[in-house]
N, CA, C and O atoms as a DFTB+ gen file, in Angstrom:
748 C
 N C O
     1  1      35.867      30.043       4.173
     2  2      36.596      29.885       5.848
     3  2      35.994      29.003       6.329
     4  3      34.850      28.564       6.205
     5  1      37.314      28.623       7.212
     6  2      36.809      27.689       7.751
     7  2      37.151      27.637       9.689
     8  3      38.310      27.558      10.094
     9  1      36.126      27.687      10.519
    10  2      36.145      28.155      12.089
    11  2      36.969      26.889      12.432
    12  3      37.303      25.932      11.733
    13  1      37.113      27.084      13.274
    14  2      38.052      26.059      14.373
    15  2      37.315      25.606      15.384
    16  3      37.090      26.636      16.019
    17  1      36.878      24.870      15.853
    18  2      36.144      24.375      17.616
    19  2      37.383      25.023      18.134
    20  3      38.554      25.213      17.804
    21  1      36.588      25.258      19.067
    22  2      37.481      25.861      20.571
    23  2      37.077      24.611      21.755
    24  3      36.796      23.428      21.564
    25  1      37.189      25.492      23.183
    26  2      36.305      24.542      23.926
    27  2      35.567      24.897      24.232
    28  3      35.515      24.972      25.460
    29  1      34.385      25.415      23.460
    30  2      32.903      25.515      23.712
    31  2      32.773      24.446      23.278
    32  3      31.988      24.105      24.164
    33  1      32.870      23.345      22.512
    34  2      32.564      22.075      22.405
    35  2      31.923      22.062      20.845
    36  3      31.654      21.027      20.235
    37  1      31.754      23.298      20.379
    38  2      31.996      23.192      18.779
    39  2      32.685      22.687      17.579
    40  3      33.780      23.111      17.211
    41  1      32.148      21.954      17.103
    42  2      32.798      21.352      16.224
    43  2      33.299      22.004      14.723
    44  3      32.520      22.637      14.010
    45  1      34.549      21.779      14.405
    46  2      34.856      22.853      13.346
    47  2      34.261      22.013      11.706
    48  3      34.321      20.886      11.215
    49  1      33.696      23.379      11.321
    50  2      33.343      23.482      10.017
    51  2      33.543      24.010       9.402
    52  3      34.568      24.662       9.599
    53  1      32.716      24.274       7.952
    54  2      33.030      25.866       6.995
    55  2      31.626      26.454       7.487
    56  3      30.555      25.987       7.874
    57  1      32.177      27.712       7.277
    58  2      30.964      28.936       7.540
    59  2      30.859      29.278       6.585
    60  3      31.796      29.164       5.795
    61  1      29.895      29.744       6.289
    62  2      29.164      30.546       4.620
    63  2      29.467      32.215       5.227
    64  3      29.908      32.486       6.344
    65  1      29.079      33.229       4.104
    66  2      28.771      34.318       4.603
    67  2      28.100      35.135       5.858
    68  3      28.434      36.156       6.459
    69  1      26.467      33.779       6.036
    70  2      25.628      33.842       7.147
    71  2      25.508      32.809       7.980
    72  3      24.504      32.392       8.557
    73  1      26.546      32.449       7.999
    74  2      26.635      31.397       8.920
    75  2      27.077      30.544       8.499
    76  3      27.659      30.787       7.441
    77  1      27.126      28.916       9.021
    78  2      27.210      27.647       8.898
    79  2      27.246      27.195       7.558
    80  3      26.146      27.347       7.027
    81  1      28.121      26.683       6.792
    82  2      27.372      25.747       5.758
    83  2      26.490      24.632       6.016
    84  3      26.884      23.752       6.782
    85  1      24.952      24.519       5.295
    86  2      24.264      22.978       5.796
    87  2      24.241      22.051       4.653
    88  3      24.089      22.407       3.485
    89  1      24.390      20.923       5.032
    90  2      24.316      20.133       3.710
    91  2      22.859      19.496       3.379
    92  3      22.446      18.750       4.268
    93  1      21.906      19.680       2.117
    94  2      21.311      18.966       2.332
    95  2      21.189      17.797       1.050
    96  3      21.887      17.761       0.036
    97  1      20.245      17.006       1.377
    98  2      20.361      15.671       0.609
    99  2      19.357      15.882      -0.716
   100  3      18.159      16.000      -0.457
   101  1      19.640      15.919      -1.677
   102  2      18.732      15.730      -2.897
   103  2      18.750      17.260      -3.767
   104  3      19.335      18.296      -3.452
   105  1      18.298      17.113      -4.392
   106  2      18.151      18.705      -5.417
   107  2      17.462      19.629      -4.579
   108  3      16.631      19.282      -3.740
   109  1      17.800      20.791      -4.801
   110  2      17.492      21.586      -3.931
   111  2      17.416      23.280      -5.099
   112  3      18.441      23.723      -5.618
   113  1      16.055      23.938      -5.279
   114  2      16.341      25.288      -6.042
   115  2      17.131      26.078      -4.899
   116  3      17.203      26.037      -3.670
   117  1      17.861      27.054      -6.278
   118  2      17.968      28.205      -5.753
   119  2      17.124      29.094      -4.694
   120  3      16.194      28.547      -4.102
   121  1      17.350      30.102      -4.508
   122  2      16.328      30.945      -3.855
   123  2      16.324      31.990      -4.778
   124  3      17.268      32.300      -5.505
   125  1      15.043      32.611      -4.714
   126  2      14.463      33.390      -5.661
   127  2      15.332      34.866      -5.145
   128  3      16.251      35.417      -5.751
   129  1      14.785      35.220      -4.005
   130  2      14.961      36.390      -3.499
   131  2      16.917      36.403      -2.859
   132  3      17.626      35.400      -2.777
   133  1      17.253      37.569      -2.577
   134  2      18.651      37.921      -1.728
   135  2      18.209      37.399      -0.737
   136  3      17.072      36.929      -0.752
   137  1      19.047      37.347       0.445
   138  2      18.942      36.613       2.005
   139  2      18.595      37.733       2.606
   140  3      18.265      37.639       3.788
   141  1      18.579      39.014       1.980
   142  2      18.091      40.139       3.215
   143  2      17.021      40.876       2.331
   144  3      17.029      42.106       2.280
   145  1      16.162      40.182       1.681
   146  2      14.996      40.576       0.769
   147  2      14.010      40.244       1.788
   148  3      13.772      39.086       2.134
   149  1      13.350      41.442       2.340
   150  2      11.851      41.214       2.737
   151  2      11.027      40.358       2.415
   152  3      10.839      40.233       1.205
   153  1      10.409      39.656       3.161
   154  2       9.471      38.309       3.238
   155  2       8.168      38.720       4.045
   156  3       7.982      39.670       4.806
   157  1       7.485      37.891       3.709
   158  2       6.254      38.084       4.163
   159  2       5.778      36.292       5.210
   160  3       4.802      35.542       5.176
   161  1       6.672      36.298       5.751
   162  2       6.457      34.804       6.802
   163  2       5.336      34.807       6.998
   164  3       4.668      35.838       6.925
   165  1       4.773      33.476       7.342
   166  2       3.337      33.258       7.854
   167  2       3.359      33.524       9.444
   168  3       4.215      32.968      10.132
   169  1       2.351      34.428      10.043
   170  2       2.700      34.320      11.889
   171  2       3.024      33.117      12.642
   172  3       2.240      32.316      12.134
   173  1       3.606      32.545      13.430
   174  2       4.011      31.878      14.371
   175  2       5.077      30.983      13.505
   176  3       5.295      29.872      13.988
   177  1       5.633      31.243      12.536
   178  2       7.046      30.697      11.736
   179  2       6.690      29.561      11.375
   180  3       7.587      28.723      11.475
   181  1       5.354      29.053      10.841
   182  2       5.092      27.870      10.431
   183  2       5.201      28.153       8.599
   184  3       4.298      28.536       7.855
   185  1       6.517      27.835       8.279
   186  2       6.581      27.589       6.943
   187  2       6.383      26.680       6.065
   188  3       6.485      27.073       4.902
   189  1       6.060      25.278       6.265
   190  2       5.635      24.087       5.259
   191  2       4.974      23.270       6.440
   192  3       5.348      23.142       7.606
   193  1       3.809      22.727       5.738
   194  2       3.367      21.766       6.553
   195  2       4.195      20.141       6.098
   196  3       5.064      20.130       5.226
   197  1       3.822      19.029       6.734
   198  2       4.550      18.047       6.809
   199  2       3.515      16.948       5.644
   200  3       2.300      16.968       5.447
   201  1       4.609      16.049       5.035
   202  2       3.997      15.739       3.447
   203  2       3.394      14.596       4.191
   204  3       3.933      13.923       5.068
   205  1       1.502      14.417       3.425
   206  2       0.943      13.460       3.785
   207  2       1.504      11.712       3.206
   208  3       2.225      11.438       2.247
   209  1       0.990      10.986       3.993
   210  2       1.708       9.548       4.275
   211  2       0.845       8.398       4.383
   212  3      -0.101       8.377       5.171
   213  1       1.221       7.176       3.407
   214  2       0.254       6.317       3.268
   215  2       1.368       5.515       4.324
   216  3       2.553       5.848       4.343
   217  1       0.861       4.496       5.133
   218  2       0.987       3.918       6.045
   219  2       0.641       2.302       6.115
   220  3      -0.254       1.733       6.740
   221  1       1.803       1.698       5.140
   222  2       1.256      -0.043       4.705
   223  2       1.745      -0.955       5.333
   224  3       2.953      -0.891       5.562
   225  1       1.151      -1.841       5.708
   226  2       1.718      -2.705       6.782
   227  2       2.145      -3.902       5.718
   228  3       1.499      -4.377       4.784
   229  1       3.151      -4.137       6.086
   230  2       3.804      -5.598       4.986
   231  2       3.263      -6.988       6.170
   232  3       3.838      -8.045       5.909
   233  1       2.665      -7.035       6.892
   234  2       1.746      -8.431       7.333
   235  2       0.830      -7.727       8.159
   236  3       0.785      -6.525       8.424
   237  1      -0.119      -8.962       8.638
   238  2      -1.048      -8.744       9.120
   239  2      -0.726      -8.444      10.485
   240  3       0.145      -9.178      10.954
   241  1      -1.345      -7.272      11.508
   242  2      -1.082      -7.033      12.778
   243  2      -0.028      -6.210      12.589
   244  3      -0.083      -5.749      13.729
   245  1       0.639      -5.792      12.237
   246  2       1.868      -5.094      11.884
   247  2       1.603      -3.738      12.646
   248  3       2.592      -3.119      13.040
   249  1       0.130      -3.144      12.921
   250  2      -0.112      -1.703      13.596
   251  2      -0.819      -0.314      12.820
   252  3      -1.112       0.812      13.220
   253  1      -0.936      -1.100      11.361
   254  2      -1.190       0.212      10.616
   255  2      -1.669       1.225      11.663
   256  3      -1.097       2.100      12.313
   257  1      -3.164       0.700      11.569
   258  2      -4.195       1.515      12.413
   259  2      -4.187       1.662      13.729
   260  3      -5.172       2.264      14.156
   261  1      -3.564       1.384      14.364
   262  2      -3.038       1.983      15.575
   263  2      -2.045       2.926      15.084
   264  3      -2.801       3.898      15.053
   265  1      -0.992       3.362      14.698
   266  2      -0.255       4.021      14.171
   267  2      -1.044       5.398      13.209
   268  3      -0.679       6.573      13.252
   269  1      -2.079       4.894      12.461
   270  2      -2.664       6.300      12.006
   271  2      -3.451       6.738      12.830
   272  3      -3.742       7.932      12.771
   273  1      -4.193       5.656      14.134
   274  2      -5.352       6.805      15.080
   275  2      -4.248       7.762      16.132
   276  3      -4.506       8.876      16.588
   277  1      -3.214       7.115      16.307
   278  2      -1.870       7.930      17.357
   279  2      -1.611       9.043      16.542
   280  3      -2.018      10.168      16.832
   281  1      -0.702       8.688      15.145
   282  2       0.036       9.247      14.873
   283  2      -0.093      10.292      13.438
   284  3       0.568      11.298      13.176
   285  1      -1.265       9.597      12.599
   286  2      -1.931      10.264      11.754
   287  2      -1.531       9.495      10.275
   288  3      -0.697       8.594      10.179
   289  1      -1.907       9.767       9.744
   290  2      -1.493       9.486       7.939
   291  2      -2.950       8.470       7.382
   292  3      -3.979       8.229       8.014
   293  1      -2.566       8.038       6.026
   294  2      -3.347       7.263       5.852
   295  2      -3.418       5.496       5.580
   296  3      -2.794       4.866       4.726
   297  1      -4.434       4.940       6.652
   298  2      -4.295       3.741       6.582
   299  2      -4.236       2.871       5.724
   300  3      -5.355       2.376       5.592
   301  1      -3.254       2.267       4.837
   302  2      -3.709       1.234       3.533
   303  2      -4.004      -0.187       4.336
   304  3      -4.612      -0.977       3.614
   305  1      -3.713      -0.696       5.667
   306  2      -4.196      -2.023       5.772
   307  2      -2.841      -2.513       4.981
   308  3      -1.875      -1.752       5.043
   309  1      -2.708      -3.756       4.230
   310  2      -1.993      -4.175       4.031
   311  2      -1.871      -4.322       2.399
   312  3      -1.053      -5.142       1.982
   313  1      -2.590      -3.621       1.526
   314  2      -2.929      -3.117       0.262
   315  2      -2.007      -1.496       0.689
   316  3      -1.885      -0.767       1.674
   317  1      -1.308      -1.567      -1.332
   318  2      -1.074      -0.278      -1.626
   319  2      -1.741       0.255      -1.895
   320  3      -2.791       0.026      -2.495
   321  1      -0.980       1.756      -1.240
   322  2      -2.017       2.860      -1.729
   323  2      -2.852       3.264      -3.067
   324  3      -2.488       3.069      -4.226
   325  1      -4.019       3.853      -2.643
   326  2      -5.196       3.986      -3.822
   327  2      -4.648       5.128      -4.147
   328  3      -4.034       5.944      -3.460
   329  1      -5.071       5.104      -5.840
   330  2      -4.771       6.653      -6.656
   331  2      -4.703       8.068      -5.524
   332  3      -3.758       8.837      -5.346
   333  1      -5.719       8.064      -5.038
   334  2      -5.746       9.272      -4.811
   335  2      -5.190       9.175      -3.113
   336  3      -4.967      10.166      -2.417
   337  1      -5.062       7.984      -2.743
   338  2      -3.627       8.300      -1.411
   339  2      -2.631       8.897      -1.316
   340  3      -2.264       9.418      -2.369
   341  1      -1.898       9.077      -0.307
   342  2      -0.506       9.980      -0.704
   343  2       0.541       8.800      -0.869
   344  3       0.516       7.683      -0.353
   345  1       1.347       9.288      -1.623
   346  2       2.193       8.692      -2.696
   347  2       3.292       8.428      -1.913
   348  3       4.135       7.641      -2.342
   349  1       3.448       9.026      -0.683
   350  2       4.406       8.815       0.127
   351  2       4.559       7.266       0.985
   352  3       3.477       7.123       1.555
   353  1       5.109       6.530       1.179
   354  2       4.821       5.361       1.931
   355  2       6.158       5.180       2.575
   356  3       7.294       5.319       2.124
   357  1       5.522       4.683       4.262
   358  2       5.633       4.469       5.150
   359  2       5.922       2.745       5.555
   360  3       5.170       2.502       6.499
   361  1       6.530       1.792       5.279
   362  2       6.071       0.419       5.732
   363  2       6.039       0.037       7.260
   364  3       6.939       0.046       8.101
   365  1       4.797      -0.279       7.338
   366  2       4.941      -0.701       8.852
   367  2       5.436      -2.650       8.953
   368  3       5.222      -3.409       8.007
   369  1       5.937      -2.999       9.965
   370  2       6.248      -3.784      10.592
   371  2       6.607      -4.288      12.031
   372  3       7.399      -3.573      12.644
   373  1       5.997      -5.769      12.863
   374  2       6.457      -5.881      14.129
   375  2       7.711      -6.435      14.002
   376  3       8.261      -6.815      12.968
   377  1       8.023      -6.446      14.866
   378  2       9.770      -6.834      15.282
   379  2       9.614      -8.473      15.740
   380  3      10.339      -8.900      16.639
   381  1       9.096      -8.939      15.388
   382  2       8.996     -10.280      15.620
   383  2       9.830     -10.793      14.054
   384  3      10.060     -10.030      13.115
   385  1      10.134     -12.098      14.104
   386  2      10.854     -12.901      13.150
   387  2      10.478     -12.965      11.710
   388  3      11.172     -13.110      10.703
   389  1       9.057     -12.804      11.898
   390  2       8.423     -12.896      10.392
   391  2       7.963     -11.601       9.976
   392  3       7.685     -11.248       8.829
   393  1       7.913     -10.930      11.044
   394  2       7.654      -9.171      11.014
   395  2       8.718      -8.700      10.221
   396  3       8.378      -7.997       9.270
   397  1       9.891      -8.905      10.369
   398  2      11.093      -8.508       9.938
   399  2      11.221      -9.147       8.689
   400  3      11.687      -8.295       7.933
   401  1      11.045     -10.237       8.055
   402  2      11.315     -11.243       7.189
   403  2      10.390     -10.279       6.123
   404  3      10.981      -9.756       5.178
   405  1       9.037     -10.075       6.286
   406  2       7.936      -9.440       5.576
   407  2       8.784      -8.609       5.617
   408  3       9.821      -9.047       5.118
   409  1       8.876      -7.574       5.978
   410  2       9.652      -6.295       5.482
   411  2      10.908      -6.122       4.266
   412  3      10.719      -5.676       3.134
   413  1      11.940      -6.497       4.706
   414  2      12.857      -7.354       4.103
   415  2      12.756      -7.508       2.561
   416  3      13.484      -7.010       1.703
   417  1      11.253      -8.636       2.362
   418  2      10.934      -8.829       1.474
   419  2      10.121      -7.822       0.379
   420  3      10.282      -7.849      -0.841
   421  1       9.184      -6.905       1.146
   422  2       8.720      -5.690       0.847
   423  2       9.474      -4.972      -0.198
   424  3       9.280      -4.736      -1.391
   425  1      10.589      -4.654       0.832
   426  2      12.172      -3.385       0.574
   427  2      12.673      -4.309      -0.821
   428  3      12.743      -3.707      -1.892
   429  1      12.907      -5.313      -0.785
   430  2      13.241      -5.972      -1.924
   431  2      12.433      -5.605      -3.416
   432  3      13.003      -5.239      -4.444
   433  1      11.150      -5.779      -3.264
   434  2      10.210      -5.451      -4.343
   435  2      10.324      -3.879      -4.263
   436  3      11.542      -3.942      -4.093
   437  1      10.140      -2.857      -4.247
   438  2      10.838      -1.751      -4.122
   439  2      12.316      -1.677      -5.000
   440  3      12.391      -1.191      -6.128
   441  1      13.415      -2.232      -4.281
   442  2      14.140      -1.995      -5.379
   443  2      14.143      -3.009      -6.056
   444  3      15.234      -3.180      -6.601
   445  1      13.470      -3.705      -6.253
   446  2      13.202      -4.593      -7.909
   447  2      11.879      -3.838      -8.902
   448  3      11.162      -4.211      -9.830
   449  1      12.041      -2.682      -8.160
   450  2      10.883      -1.625      -8.892
   451  2       9.025      -2.409      -9.144
   452  3       8.145      -1.674      -9.593
   453  1       8.756      -3.672      -8.837
   454  2       7.747      -4.370      -8.485
   455  2       6.370      -3.915      -7.697
   456  3       5.415      -4.637      -7.408
   457  1       6.553      -2.452      -7.421
   458  2       5.393      -1.654      -6.773
   459  2       4.904      -0.655      -7.746
   460  3       5.635       0.006      -8.484
   461  1       3.402      -0.583      -7.686
   462  2       2.769       0.650      -8.067
   463  2       3.549       2.036      -8.471
   464  3       4.009       2.876      -7.698
   465  1       3.563       2.031      -9.832
   466  2       4.242       3.548     -10.353
   467  2       3.595       4.447      -9.283
   468  3       2.415       4.356      -8.944
   469  1       4.795       5.631      -8.612
   470  2       4.562       6.900      -8.427
   471  2       4.849       6.532      -6.935
   472  3       4.846       7.536      -6.223
   473  1       5.059       5.539      -6.368
   474  2       5.332       5.695      -4.739
   475  2       6.731       5.866      -4.402
   476  3       7.619       5.139      -4.845
   477  1       6.909       6.814      -3.631
   478  2       8.443       7.267      -2.158
   479  2       8.091       6.345      -1.572
   480  3       6.983       5.947      -1.213
   481  1       9.348       5.889      -1.440
   482  2       9.714       5.165       0.278
   483  2      10.463       5.919       1.196
   484  3      11.680       6.103       1.154
   485  1       9.643       6.357       2.053
   486  2      10.085       6.979       3.120
   487  2      10.804       6.897       4.441
   488  3      11.234       7.718       5.251
   489  1      10.760       5.420       4.330
   490  2      11.182       4.554       5.780
   491  2      10.387       3.306       6.029
   492  3       9.340       3.022       5.448
   493  1      11.022       2.547       7.006
   494  2      10.138       2.005       7.709
   495  2       9.773       2.521       9.150
   496  3      10.440       3.270       9.864
   497  1       8.435       1.882       9.428
   498  2       8.293       1.828      10.990
   499  2       8.197       0.393      11.672
   500  3       7.347      -0.442      11.361
   501  1       9.266       0.198      12.728
   502  2       9.233      -1.149      13.379
   503  2       8.802      -1.132      14.824
   504  3       9.394      -0.829      15.860
   505  1       7.585      -1.555      14.563
   506  2       6.563      -1.556      15.877
   507  2       7.053      -2.600      16.996
   508  3       7.310      -3.704      16.518
   509  1       7.220      -2.495      18.263
   510  2       7.732      -3.578      18.910
   511  2       6.801      -4.627      19.539
   512  3       5.739      -4.294      20.065
   513  1       7.309      -6.162      19.459
   514  2       6.113      -7.078      19.621
   515  2       6.033      -7.065      20.932
   516  3       5.082      -7.445      21.616
   517  1       7.295      -6.511      21.369
   518  2       7.126      -7.112      23.442
   519  2       7.505      -6.577      23.970
   520  3       8.454      -6.027      23.413
   521  1       7.281      -6.096      25.553
   522  2       8.228      -5.205      26.356
   523  2       9.627      -5.357      26.203
   524  3       9.965      -6.479      25.825
   525  1      10.497      -4.567      26.387
   526  2      11.907      -5.003      26.630
   527  2      12.696      -5.004      24.936
   528  3      12.137      -4.609      23.913
   529  1      14.272      -5.626      25.042
   530  2      15.179      -5.043      24.111
   531  2      14.820      -6.823      23.249
   532  3      14.265      -7.867      23.591
   533  1      15.592      -6.254      21.904
   534  2      15.160      -7.467      20.654
   535  2      16.544      -8.478      21.523
   536  3      17.535      -8.094      22.146
   537  1      15.955     -10.079      21.152
   538  2      16.976     -10.724      20.917
   539  2      18.176     -10.227      19.813
   540  3      18.010      -9.157      19.228
   541  1      19.088     -10.842      19.618
   542  2      20.274     -10.678      18.550
   543  2      20.033     -10.712      17.797
   544  3      20.142      -9.847      16.928
   545  1      19.420     -12.084      17.715
   546  2      19.126     -12.367      15.865
   547  2      17.687     -11.213      15.222
   548  3      17.423     -11.152      14.021
   549  1      17.103     -10.595      16.038
   550  2      15.965      -9.986      15.839
   551  2      16.906      -8.855      15.436
   552  3      17.046      -8.670      14.227
   553  1      17.664      -7.961      16.414
   554  2      18.320      -6.846      16.410
   555  2      18.945      -6.803      14.997
   556  3      18.755      -5.803      14.305
   557  1      19.882      -8.121      14.403
   558  2      20.602      -8.037      13.522
   559  2      19.916      -8.261      12.226
   560  3      20.476      -8.419      11.141
   561  1      18.787      -8.260      12.431
   562  2      17.742      -7.925      11.372
   563  2      16.907      -6.899      11.125
   564  3      16.289      -6.899      10.060
   565  1      16.705      -5.643      12.236
   566  2      16.713      -4.678      12.242
   567  2      17.342      -3.989      11.606
   568  3      17.043      -3.041      10.880
   569  1      18.831      -4.739      12.015
   570  2      19.952      -3.493      11.345
   571  2      20.034      -3.302      10.275
   572  3      20.177      -2.192       9.762
   573  1      19.925      -4.844       9.450
   574  2      19.609      -5.205       8.147
   575  2      18.645      -4.086       7.399
   576  3      19.129      -3.334       6.553
   577  1      17.441      -4.035       7.718
   578  2      16.637      -2.934       7.554
   579  2      16.987      -1.430       7.293
   580  3      16.709      -0.686       6.353
   581  1      17.784      -1.218       8.596
   582  2      18.381       0.031       8.853
   583  2      19.364       0.484       7.598
   584  3      19.619       1.578       7.094
   585  1      19.777      -0.811       7.343
   586  2      21.238      -0.271       6.094
   587  2      20.538      -0.116       5.001
   588  3      21.218       0.355       4.089
   589  1      19.085      -0.395       4.642
   590  2      18.695       0.091       4.046
   591  2      17.812       1.420       3.255
   592  3      17.738       1.980       2.161
   593  1      17.339       1.462       4.369
   594  2      16.205       2.537       4.315
   595  2      16.148       2.812       5.701
   596  3      16.581       2.141       6.638
   597  1      15.272       4.409       5.695
   598  2      15.179       4.829       7.562
   599  2      14.630       4.209       8.072
   600  3      14.000       3.418       7.370
   601  1      14.468       4.095       9.397
   602  2      13.770       3.371      10.110
   603  2      13.402       4.084      11.543
   604  3      14.124       4.807      12.229
   605  1      12.036       3.649      11.781
   606  2      11.229       4.563      13.279
   607  2      10.929       3.679      14.128
   608  3      10.213       2.700      13.921
   609  1      11.465       3.980      15.140
   610  2      11.399       2.741      16.007
   611  2       9.958       2.748      16.765
   612  3       9.768       3.954      16.605
   613  1       8.933       2.366      17.387
   614  2       7.923       2.037      18.150
   615  2       7.821       1.337      19.069
   616  3       7.355       0.204      18.942
   617  1       8.407       2.035      20.755
   618  2       8.119       1.168      21.778
   619  2       7.296       0.263      22.269
   620  3       6.558       0.980      22.945
   621  1       6.875      -0.910      22.411
   622  2       5.922      -1.447      23.240
   623  2       5.170      -0.623      24.057
   624  3       5.855      -0.051      24.905
   625  1       3.779      -0.328      24.088
   626  2       3.044       0.631      24.623
   627  2       1.608      -0.555      25.384
   628  3       0.803      -0.995      24.563
   629  1       1.483      -0.833      26.417
   630  2       1.035      -1.503      27.334
   631  2      -0.594      -0.772      26.573
   632  3      -1.273      -1.446      25.798
   633  1      -0.897       0.354      26.894
   634  2      -2.138       0.871      26.546
   635  2      -2.772       0.443      25.575
   636  3      -3.964       0.153      25.475
   637  1      -1.732       0.396      24.658
   638  2      -2.476       0.440      23.117
   639  2      -2.935      -1.179      22.714
   640  3      -3.596      -1.473      21.717
   641  1      -2.461      -2.062      23.652
   642  2      -2.302      -3.393      23.587
   643  2      -4.436      -3.572      24.300
   644  3      -5.281      -4.342      23.842
   645  1      -4.539      -2.996      24.952
   646  2      -5.891      -2.683      25.873
   647  2      -6.912      -1.927      24.649
   648  3      -8.096      -2.245      24.540
   649  1      -6.285      -0.935      23.802
   650  2      -7.179      -0.111      22.836
   651  2      -7.654       0.956      23.265
   652  3      -8.756       1.410      22.955
   653  1      -6.466       1.692      24.392
   654  2      -6.223       2.650      24.995
   655  2      -5.336       3.777      24.083
   656  3      -4.107       3.778      24.145
   657  1      -6.038       4.679      23.280
   658  2      -4.973       5.150      22.043
   659  2      -4.929       6.516      22.670
   660  3      -3.958       7.228      22.417
   661  1      -5.765       6.900      23.365
   662  2      -5.278       8.285      23.759
   663  2      -4.301       8.499      24.550
   664  3      -3.836       7.507      25.113
   665  1      -3.702       9.821      24.832
   666  2      -2.688      10.419      25.296
   667  2      -1.654      11.071      23.512
   668  3      -1.827      11.070      22.293
   669  1      -0.871      11.413      24.294
   670  2       0.729      11.003      23.345
   671  2       1.436      10.338      22.773
   672  3       1.314       9.388      23.546
   673  1       2.270       9.898      21.882
   674  2       2.253       9.797      21.070
   675  2       3.705       8.893      22.155
   676  3       4.130       9.676      23.004
   677  1       4.204       7.907      22.186
   678  2       5.296       7.193      23.300
   679  2       7.011       7.696      22.484
   680  3       7.644       7.928      21.454
   681  1       6.991       7.577      24.250
   682  2       8.923       8.269      24.245
   683  2       9.855       7.670      23.167
   684  3      10.066       6.458      23.195
   685  1      10.232       8.182      22.540
   686  2      11.213       8.101      21.575
   687  2      10.743       7.521      19.871
   688  3      11.133       6.770      18.978
   689  1       9.526       8.578      20.248
   690  2       8.987       8.229      18.673
   691  2       8.930      10.162      18.067
   692  3       8.081      10.483      17.236
   693  1       9.547      10.813      18.416
   694  2       9.782      12.381      18.350
   695  2       9.797      12.881      16.731
   696  3       9.243      13.799      16.127
   697  1      10.831      11.664      16.304
   698  2      11.607      11.954      15.261
   699  2       9.892      11.649      14.012
   700  3       9.469      12.585      13.333
   701  1       9.391      10.620      13.993
   702  2       8.246       9.936      13.986
   703  2       7.520      11.118      13.668
   704  3       7.529      11.746      12.610
   705  1       6.754      11.391      14.946
   706  2       5.689      12.176      15.012
   707  2       5.720      13.439      14.392
   708  3       4.681      13.758      13.813
   709  1       6.743      14.311      14.370
   710  2       7.301      15.070      13.186
   711  2       7.112      15.065      11.719
   712  3       6.793      15.958      10.934
   713  1       7.456      13.562      11.538
   714  2       7.146      13.183      10.230
   715  2       5.806      13.274       9.267
   716  3       5.524      13.679       8.139
   717  1       4.970      12.481      10.706
   718  2       3.679      12.612      10.029
   719  2       3.026      13.896      10.883
   720  3       1.843      13.763      11.193
   721  1       3.747      15.209      11.313
   722  2       2.724      16.180      11.790
   723  2       1.927      15.894      12.853
   724  3       0.734      16.185      12.929
   725  1       2.584      15.317      13.693
   726  2       2.153      15.114      15.400
   727  2       3.025      15.588      15.998
   728  3       4.152      15.554      15.505
   729  1       2.765      16.310      17.511
   730  2       3.617      16.390      18.532
   731  2       4.160      14.955      19.205
   732  3       3.786      13.837      18.850
   733  1       5.251      15.287      20.391
   734  2       5.012      13.784      20.513
   735  2       5.775      14.225      21.909
   736  3       6.914      14.690      21.908
   737  1       5.122      14.051      22.895
   738  2       6.119      14.604      24.299
   739  2       6.286      12.942      25.198
   740  3       7.001      12.989      26.198
   741  1       5.759      11.787      24.904
   742  2       6.525      11.031      25.604
   743  2       5.280      10.430      26.675
   744  3       4.646      11.053      27.526
   745  1       5.208       9.148      26.330
   746  2       4.230       8.954      27.654
   747  2       4.974       8.327      28.973
   748  3       4.338       8.142      30.011
């Protein structure tokens, strides 16, 4: 059955027997229980925890330690995760020219399989190297990174420059904060 969008702003789309059809990327196991079977859901509606992630800097000064302190995650510095560290990796780089070039080189290493076995690349965190918008040539490089992998942007935070890591994650990082298991309400 296909529902047509009306004046209420809904987009048309397929509708299954219990609601809108949802598309999921990647393999999904079929449910063991029928949809109307009673469940023992945990109180508060918490069903899953975020997957632990390792933060790997693609160059010195990328901001790995700051992000680990503010958002959580395993701080690997510029090294690959140790065998006992989380195998899900977020690469971290600054948005200056050498930072973007280094993350592109590291993405190429992943593409060629030149990284330790068992690592999963979950995305790239681009940390602003200064206040304001990126110049066009740098924005083009950042888009090139985004064409290859999910990119999470972290804006310039003056307090971090002074060593103040207290408070909530900065505005615009809600998706990254959820990925890391932190709440973001914005500075």
